[in-house]
Structure formats: structure tokens, C-alpha cells
C-alpha positions in Angstrom: 40.7 116.5 137.3 39.0 119.5 138.9 40.5 119.8 142.4 37.4 121.4 143.8 35.2 118.4 143.1 35.0 116.3 146.2 34.7 112.5 146.4 31.0 111.9 147.0 31.1 108.1 147.6 31.6 107.9 151.3 30.6 104.8 153.3 30.1 106.7 156.6 28.0 109.6 155.3 25.3 109.5 152.6 25.7 112.2 149.9 23.2 115.0 149.9 21.5 116.4 146.8 23.2 119.7 147.4 26.7 118.0 147.3 25.7 116.3 144.0 24.5 119.5 142.5 27.6 121.4 143.6 29.9 118.7 142.1 27.9 118.8 138.9 28.1 122.5 138.6 31.9 122.4 139.1 32.2 119.7 136.5 30.2 121.7 133.9 32.2 124.8 134.7 35.4 122.9 134.1 34.3 121.3 130.9 32.7 124.5 129.5 35.6 126.7 130.5 33.3 129.3 132.0 32.2 130.1 135.5 29.1 131.9 134.3 27.6 131.2 130.9 26.3 133.9 128.6 22.6 134.4 128.3 22.6 132.5 125.1 24.2 129.5 126.7 22.4 129.6 130.1 19.7 127.1 129.3 22.2 124.6 127.9 24.6 125.2 130.9 21.8 124.7 133.4 20.5 121.6 131.6 24.0 120.1 131.6 24.2 120.6 135.4 20.9 118.8 135.9 21.9 115.9 133.6 25.3 115.5 135.3 23.7 115.6 138.7 21.2 112.9 137.6 23.9 110.7 136.2 25.9 111.1 139.4 23.0 110.2 141.6 22.3 107.1 139.4 25.9 106.0 139.6 26.2 106.4 143.3 22.9 104.6 143.8 24.0 101.7 141.6 27.4 101.5 143.4 25.7 101.5 146.8 23.2 98.7 145.7 26.0 96.5 144.3 28.0 97.0 147.6 25.3 95.3 149.6 
């Protein structure tokens, strides 16, 4: 597990879009093995960050709804 990715599911503080985006970026960096992609891979890298962030938001929303 990437140590710099923080737990985002917190009952006392709602997660911010910035926190989700930062966690997604860290995840994609870890998986891809690169901190900064080449120009050729930039579009795929950025797209992966957006998709991971969207999946994270969806997961957290689902978990929050089921908790109620």
C-alpha cells in the first residue's frame, strides 16, 4: 500500500474533492511507477487520475449512504 495515500473515509470530516484527487494521483503514480509521465503517456495518466477519483467518490458516497 502506498503510505502517502490517506484514509478518506472519516465520520467526523467530509472528504474534499482535492483530497480525493490527491489520493487518486498518488495511486496512479504508484501503479504506473512514475511521478511524472512522458508526453506520450500524459493523456492516459491524467485520464487514469480522473477515473480513479470518480471511482473513489462513488465508493465513498455509496458507503456513506449505506451507513445511514
